[in-house]
C-alpha positions as CSV (number, residue, x, y, z in Angstrom):
1,M,8.7,21.6,18.8
2,T,5.7,21.2,18.3
3,A,4.8,21.3,14.5
4,P,1.5,23.7,12.8
5,T,-1.3,21.9,12.1
6,R,-1.4,20.8,8.4
7,S,-3.7,21.4,5.0
8,L,-4.5,18.2,3.3
9,A,-3.6,19.8,0.4
10,D,0.2,20.3,2.4
11,R,0.2,16.6,3.5
12,V,-0.3,15.5,-0.3
13,R,2.1,18.4,-2.3
14,P,3.2,17.1,-5.2
15,E,7.2,17.7,-4.3
16,S,7.3,16.2,-1.2
17,T,4.3,13.1,-1.0
18,A,4.8,9.4,-2.5
19,L,2.0,7.7,-3.4
20,V,2.5,4.0,-1.9
21,L,0.4,0.8,-3.4
22,I,0.2,-1.8,-1.5
23,D,0.1,-5.9,-2.8
24,M,-2.2,-4.9,-5.6
25,S,-0.2,-8.4,-6.7
26,N,-2.4,-11.7,-8.8
27,D,-1.9,-13.5,-5.9
28,F,-4.1,-11.0,-2.9
29,V,-6.8,-9.6,-5.7
30,H,-7.1,-11.7,-9.0
31,P,-9.6,-14.8,-8.9
32,E,-7.3,-17.3,-9.9
33,G,-4.2,-15.9,-7.5
34,K,-3.3,-18.2,-4.0
35,A,-5.5,-16.3,-1.7
36,A,-9.4,-16.5,-3.6
37,R,-8.4,-20.4,-5.0
38,L,-6.6,-21.5,-2.3
39,G,-7.5,-19.3,0.7
40,G,-11.1,-18.7,-0.3
41,R,-10.5,-15.1,0.2
42,D,-13.8,-12.6,-0.8
43,L,-12.3,-10.0,-3.5
44,S,-15.1,-7.8,-3.6
45,A,-14.0,-5.1,-1.5
46,A,-10.6,-5.4,-3.0
47,W,-12.0,-4.9,-6.5
48,T,-14.2,-2.1,-5.3
49,A,-11.3,-0.2,-4.5
50,V,-9.3,-0.4,-7.6
51,P,-11.0,2.2,-9.5
52,A,-9.7,4.7,-6.6
53,M,-6.1,3.3,-7.0
54,Q,-6.6,3.5,-11.0
55,R,-7.4,7.1,-10.3
56,L,-4.8,7.8,-8.4
57,H,-2.6,6.4,-10.0
58,A,-2.6,8.7,-12.8
59,A,-3.4,11.5,-11.0
60,A,0.0,11.1,-9.0
61,R,1.9,10.3,-12.2
62,A,0.1,13.9,-14.1
63,A,1.0,15.9,-10.4
64,G,5.1,14.8,-10.8
65,V,4.0,12.6,-7.2
66,T,6.1,9.8,-6.8
67,V,4.9,6.8,-7.1
68,V,5.7,3.2,-5.1
69,H,4.7,0.1,-5.9
70,V,5.4,-2.2,-2.8
71,Q,5.4,-5.7,-4.1
72,H,4.5,-8.6,-1.1
73,T,7.3,-11.4,-2.0
74,T,8.3,-15.2,-1.0
75,M,11.6,-16.2,-1.9
76,P,11.8,-19.5,-3.0
77,G,13.8,-22.1,-1.2
78,G,12.3,-20.6,2.2
79,A,14.6,-17.8,1.8
80,S,12.6,-15.8,3.2
81,D,11.2,-17.6,5.8
82,S,11.6,-17.6,10.0
83,G,10.2,-20.0,12.7
84,P,7.6,-17.1,13.8
85,W,6.8,-15.4,10.1
86,V,5.9,-19.3,9.2
87,D,4.0,-20.3,12.3
88,A,1.6,-16.9,11.7
89,R,1.3,-18.2,7.5
90,Q,0.2,-21.5,8.4
91,R,-2.3,-20.2,10.9
92,A,-3.2,-17.3,8.0
93,T,-6.8,-16.8,6.8
94,Y,-7.3,-16.4,3.4
95,S,-4.1,-16.8,2.4
96,A,-1.3,-19.6,1.7
97,P,2.0,-19.8,3.0
98,D,4.0,-19.4,-0.1
99,I,1.8,-16.7,-1.6
100,C,3.5,-14.4,-4.4
101,L,6.3,-16.2,-4.9
102,D,9.4,-14.5,-6.3
103,G,9.0,-14.6,-10.2
104,T,6.0,-16.1,-10.6
105,W,2.5,-14.4,-12.4
106,G,1.0,-14.8,-8.7
107,Q,3.4,-11.9,-7.2
108,E,3.2,-9.8,-10.9
109,I,1.0,-6.8,-9.9
110,I,-2.4,-6.5,-11.7
111,P,-2.7,-5.0,-15.0
112,E,-5.0,-2.7,-13.9
113,L,-2.3,-1.1,-12.0
114,R,0.3,-2.4,-13.8
115,P,3.8,0.0,-12.8
116,A,4.4,2.7,-15.4
117,D,7.8,4.4,-16.6
118,G,9.3,5.9,-13.4
119,D,7.2,4.5,-11.5
120,L,9.5,2.2,-8.5
121,T,9.0,-1.0,-6.8
122,V,9.9,-2.0,-3.7
123,K,9.3,-6.2,-2.9
124,K,8.9,-6.6,0.5
125,H,8.9,-10.1,2.3
126,R,6.8,-9.4,6.1
127,Y,3.4,-7.1,6.2
128,G,5.2,-4.2,6.8
129,G,6.6,-2.3,3.7
130,F,9.9,-0.4,5.3
131,T,10.6,-4.3,7.4
132,G,14.2,-5.3,5.6
133,T,13.8,-3.4,2.5
134,N,14.9,-0.1,0.7
135,L,11.4,1.8,1.3
136,E,13.2,4.5,3.6
137,L,16.0,4.7,1.3
138,V,13.4,5.1,-2.1
139,L,11.9,8.0,0.1
140,R,14.4,9.7,1.4
141,S,15.9,9.9,-2.1
142,T,13.5,11.7,-3.5
143,G,12.5,13.7,-0.7
144,T,9.6,12.4,0.4
145,T,8.1,13.5,3.9
146,N,4.6,12.7,2.9
147,V,3.5,9.6,2.4
148,I,-0.3,8.3,0.7
149,C,-0.9,4.5,1.5
150,C,-2.9,2.2,0.1
151,G,-4.2,-1.4,-1.6
152,V,-4.8,-4.8,0.7
153,S,-5.7,-5.4,3.0
154,T,-6.3,-2.4,5.0
155,N,-5.9,-4.3,8.5
156,V,-2.8,-5.5,7.6
157,C,0.0,-4.7,5.3
158,V,-1.6,-1.5,4.6
159,E,-1.6,-0.4,8.2
160,T,2.2,-1.9,9.1
161,T,3.4,0.0,6.6
162,A,1.1,2.9,6.9
163,R,2.4,3.1,11.4
164,E,6.0,2.4,10.1
165,A,5.9,5.6,8.2
166,F,4.8,7.2,11.4
167,S,7.5,5.9,13.3
168,R,10.1,7.0,10.7
169,E,8.8,10.6,10.9
170,F,6.3,10.9,7.1
171,F,3.6,12.3,7.6
172,V,1.0,9.4,6.5
173,V,-2.3,9.8,4.8
174,I,-4.8,7.7,3.8
175,P,-7.8,7.5,1.4
176,A,-10.0,5.0,2.8
177,D,-11.9,4.2,-0.9
178,A,-8.6,3.1,-2.0
179,C,-8.3,-0.1,0.6
180,A,-9.6,-2.5,1.2
181,S,-9.8,-5.9,3.3
182,W,-11.6,-9.6,3.3
183,D,-13.1,-8.1,6.3
184,M,-14.7,-4.9,5.9
185,R,-15.1,-4.1,9.6
186,L,-11.7,-5.2,10.2
187,H,-11.6,-2.3,7.3
188,E,-13.3,0.1,9.1
189,A,-11.6,-0.7,13.2
190,T,-8.2,0.1,11.4
191,L,-9.1,3.7,10.0
192,E,-10.5,4.4,13.1
193,S,-7.4,3.8,15.3
194,A,-5.6,5.2,12.1
195,R,-6.8,8.6,12.4
196,H,-7.0,8.7,16.4
197,R,-3.3,8.4,16.4
198,Y,-1.2,8.1,13.2
199,A,-3.1,9.3,9.8
200,V,-4.9,11.7,8.0
201,V,-8.2,9.1,6.7
202,T,-9.5,10.7,3.6
203,T,-10.7,10.5,0.6
204,T,-9.2,9.4,-2.9
205,E,-11.4,12.5,-4.4
206,E,-10.1,15.4,-1.7
207,I,-6.3,14.3,-2.6
208,L,-7.5,14.5,-6.3
209,T,-8.8,17.7,-5.3
210,A,-5.6,18.8,-3.9
211,W,-3.7,17.8,-7.0
212,S,-6.0,19.6,-9.9
213,G,-4.3,21.7,-11.7
214,V,-0.9,21.0,-9.8
215,Q,2.1,21.4,-12.9
216,P,4.8,18.5,-12.2
217,S,7.5,20.6,-11.7
Protein backbone atom coordinates (compact mmCIF):
# COMPACT_ATOMS: atom_id res chain seq x y z
CA MET A 1 0.00 0.00 0.00
CA THR A 2 1.38 3.41 -0.94
CA ALA A 3 1.66 5.72 2.06
CA PRO A 4 0.30 9.25 1.66
CA THR A 5 2.67 12.18 1.31
CA ARG A 6 3.57 13.48 4.77
CA SER A 7 4.35 17.04 5.77
CA LEU A 8 7.55 17.92 7.62
CA ALA A 9 5.47 18.51 10.75
CA ASP A 10 4.25 14.91 10.53
CA ARG A 11 7.79 13.65 9.97
CA VAL A 12 9.11 15.35 13.12
CA ARG A 13 6.10 14.88 15.38
CA PRO A 14 7.66 14.83 18.89
CA GLU A 15 5.93 11.72 20.21
CA SER A 16 7.19 9.57 17.33
CA THR A 17 10.54 11.20 16.50
CA ALA A 18 14.12 10.71 17.69
CA LEU A 19 16.94 13.19 17.23
CA VAL A 20 20.04 11.11 16.48
CA LEU A 21 23.32 12.96 17.06
CA ILE A 22 26.13 11.08 15.36
CA ASP A 23 29.83 11.01 16.31
CA MET A 24 30.15 14.40 17.99
CA SER A 25 33.11 13.08 19.98
CA ASN A 26 36.38 14.75 20.90
CA ASP A 27 38.47 12.57 18.60
CA PHE A 28 36.39 13.66 15.61
CA VAL A 29 35.75 17.35 16.23
CA HIS A 30 38.04 18.69 18.97
CA PRO A 31 41.29 20.37 17.86
CA GLU A 32 43.21 18.03 20.16
CA GLY A 33 41.37 14.95 18.94
CA LYS A 34 42.96 12.31 16.76
CA ALA A 35 41.23 13.32 13.52
CA ALA A 36 42.78 16.78 13.64
CA ARG A 37 46.00 16.06 15.52
CA LEU A 38 47.03 12.85 13.76
CA GLY A 39 44.94 12.92 10.60
CA GLY A 40 45.17 16.61 9.79
CA ARG A 41 41.38 16.98 9.42
CA ASP A 42 39.93 20.45 8.83
CA LEU A 43 37.35 20.96 11.58
CA SER A 44 35.95 24.31 10.46
CA ALA A 45 32.82 22.91 8.80
CA ALA A 46 32.05 20.66 11.77
CA TRP A 47 32.17 23.59 14.15
CA THR A 48 29.96 25.64 11.88
CA ALA A 49 27.30 22.93 12.32
CA VAL A 50 27.59 22.69 16.12
CA PRO A 51 25.27 25.64 16.93
CA ALA A 52 22.51 24.11 14.81
CA MET A 53 22.91 20.82 16.66
CA GLN A 54 22.81 22.63 19.99
CA ARG A 55 19.53 24.31 19.01
CA LEU A 56 18.05 21.00 17.90
CA HIS A 57 19.18 19.30 21.10
CA ALA A 58 17.63 21.98 23.32
CA ALA A 59 14.40 22.13 21.31
CA ALA A 60 14.06 18.35 21.20
CA ARG A 61 14.29 18.12 24.96
CA ALA A 62 11.80 20.95 25.39
CA ALA A 63 9.33 19.27 23.01
CA GLY A 64 9.72 15.79 24.49
CA VAL A 65 11.55 14.33 21.50
CA THR A 66 13.72 11.27 22.18
CA VAL A 67 17.43 12.17 21.95
CA VAL A 68 20.01 9.51 21.08
CA HIS A 69 23.75 10.15 20.98
CA VAL A 70 25.43 7.62 18.69
CA GLN A 71 29.04 7.35 19.79
CA HIS A 72 31.73 5.74 17.67
CA THR A 73 33.79 3.34 19.78
CA THR A 74 36.97 1.36 19.18
CA MET A 75 37.42 -1.43 21.72
CA PRO A 76 40.85 -1.87 23.36
CA GLY A 77 43.07 -4.68 22.16
CA GLY A 78 41.37 -4.93 18.78
CA ALA A 79 38.22 -6.47 20.30
CA SER A 80 35.99 -4.64 17.80
CA ASP A 81 38.26 -5.13 14.78
CA SER A 82 37.93 -7.33 11.71
CA GLY A 83 40.12 -7.76 8.64
CA PRO A 84 37.98 -5.61 6.33
CA TRP A 85 37.47 -2.95 9.00
CA VAL A 86 41.17 -2.63 9.84
CA ASP A 87 42.01 -2.52 6.14
CA ALA A 88 39.52 0.30 5.58
CA ARG A 89 40.60 2.25 8.65
CA GLN A 90 44.27 2.05 7.66
CA ARG A 91 43.38 3.72 4.36
CA ALA A 92 40.96 6.26 5.82
CA THR A 93 41.84 9.91 5.28
CA TYR A 94 41.94 12.39 8.16
CA SER A 95 41.55 9.72 10.81
CA ALA A 96 43.36 7.14 12.97
CA PRO A 97 42.84 3.37 13.33
CA ASP A 98 42.12 3.54 17.09
CA ILE A 99 39.96 6.65 17.02
CA CYS A 100 37.47 7.02 19.91
CA LEU A 101 39.09 4.31 22.00
CA ASP A 102 36.59 3.10 24.58
CA GLY A 103 36.88 4.85 27.94
CA THR A 104 39.17 7.64 26.74
CA TRP A 105 38.68 11.40 26.47
CA GLY A 106 38.65 11.04 22.69
CA GLN A 107 35.51 8.90 22.83
CA GLU A 108 33.63 11.42 24.98
CA ILE A 109 31.04 13.66 23.39
CA ILE A 110 32.10 17.31 23.19
CA PRO A 111 30.89 19.51 26.09
CA GLU A 112 28.78 21.60 23.74
CA LEU A 113 26.56 18.56 23.05
CA ARG A 114 27.09 16.56 26.21
CA PRO A 115 24.17 14.17 26.90
CA ALA A 116 21.63 15.55 29.34
CA ASP A 117 19.59 13.61 31.86
CA GLY A 118 17.14 11.45 29.96
CA ASP A 119 19.19 11.33 26.76
CA LEU A 120 20.18 7.91 25.45
CA THR A 121 23.63 6.83 24.25
CA VAL A 122 24.41 4.02 21.82
CA LYS A 123 27.97 2.88 21.12
CA LYS A 124 28.74 1.83 17.57
CA HIS A 125 31.81 0.09 16.14
CA ARG A 126 31.25 0.69 12.43
CA TYR A 127 30.12 3.59 10.28
CA GLY A 128 26.40 2.90 10.71
CA GLY A 129 24.60 3.45 13.98
CA PHE A 130 22.48 0.30 13.52
CA THR A 131 25.30 -2.13 12.70
CA GLY A 132 25.83 -4.47 15.65
CA THR A 133 24.11 -2.10 18.12
CA ASN A 134 20.85 -1.83 20.05
CA LEU A 135 19.82 1.40 18.30
CA GLU A 136 16.80 -0.13 16.57
CA LEU A 137 15.63 -1.68 19.85
CA VAL A 138 15.97 1.69 21.58
CA LEU A 139 14.01 3.47 18.85
CA ARG A 140 11.24 0.86 18.67
CA SER A 141 10.94 0.85 22.46
CA THR A 142 10.38 4.61 22.52
CA GLY A 143 7.73 4.47 19.80
CA THR A 144 9.93 6.13 17.23
CA THR A 145 8.91 6.01 13.57
CA ASN A 146 10.85 9.08 12.40
CA VAL A 147 14.54 9.86 12.84
CA ILE A 148 16.40 13.13 12.42
CA CYS A 149 20.04 12.36 11.61
CA CYS A 150 22.77 14.93 12.13
CA GLY A 151 26.45 15.11 13.08
CA VAL A 152 29.67 14.11 11.29
CA SER A 153 30.64 13.15 8.76
CA THR A 154 27.72 13.68 6.39
CA ASN A 155 29.13 11.39 3.73
CA VAL A 156 30.17 8.55 6.04
CA CYS A 157 28.56 7.91 9.41
CA VAL A 158 25.56 10.21 9.01
CA GLU A 159 24.78 8.83 5.57
CA THR A 160 25.27 5.20 6.61
CA THR A 161 23.07 5.61 9.68
CA ALA A 162 20.37 7.40 7.67
CA ARG A 163 20.36 4.72 4.97
CA GLU A 164 20.20 1.99 7.61
CA ALA A 165 17.26 3.75 9.25
CA PHE A 166 15.42 3.98 5.93
CA SER A 167 16.10 0.29 5.25
CA ARG A 168 14.48 -0.49 8.60
CA GLU A 169 11.32 1.43 7.64
CA PHE A 170 11.93 4.65 9.55
CA PHE A 171 11.10 7.99 7.97
CA VAL A 172 14.38 9.92 7.72
CA VAL A 173 14.95 13.68 7.99
CA ILE A 174 18.37 15.31 7.61
CA PRO A 175 18.88 18.97 8.58
CA ALA A 176 21.59 20.06 6.14
CA ASP A 177 23.02 22.77 8.39
CA ALA A 178 23.40 20.36 11.33
CA CYS A 179 25.75 18.02 9.45
CA ALA A 180 29.24 18.50 8.07
CA SER A 181 32.13 16.79 6.32
CA TRP A 182 35.85 17.42 6.03
CA ASP A 183 35.06 18.07 2.36
CA MET A 184 31.82 19.99 1.91
CA ARG A 185 31.60 18.88 -1.71
CA LEU A 186 31.03 15.38 -0.35
CA HIS A 187 28.49 16.81 2.10
CA GLU A 188 26.52 18.38 -0.74
CA ALA A 189 26.71 15.28 -2.94
CA THR A 190 25.48 13.10 -0.09
CA LEU A 191 22.52 15.37 0.62
CA GLU A 192 21.63 15.44 -3.07
CA SER A 193 21.50 11.64 -3.15
CA ALA A 194 19.51 11.57 0.10
CA ARG A 195 16.82 13.97 -1.08
CA HIS A 196 16.37 11.98 -4.29
CA ARG A 197 16.15 8.55 -2.71
CA TYR A 198 15.62 8.08 1.02
CA ALA A 199 15.31 11.23 3.17
CA VAL A 200 13.76 14.65 3.47
CA VAL A 201 16.58 17.18 3.53
CA THR A 202 15.60 20.30 5.40
CA THR A 203 17.03 22.93 7.78
CA THR A 204 17.25 23.27 11.52
CA GLU A 205 14.98 26.31 11.40
CA GLU A 206 12.20 24.39 9.65
CA ILE A 207 12.34 21.64 12.27
CA LEU A 208 12.30 24.17 15.11
CA THR A 209 9.29 25.87 13.54
CA ALA A 210 7.47 22.52 13.49
CA TRP A 211 8.28 22.05 17.18
CA SER A 212 7.46 25.58 18.28
CA GLY A 213 4.68 25.72 20.82
CA VAL A 214 4.64 21.95 21.32
CA GLN A 215 4.04 20.89 24.90
CA PRO A 216 5.70 17.63 25.98
CA SER A 217 3.19 14.83 26.49
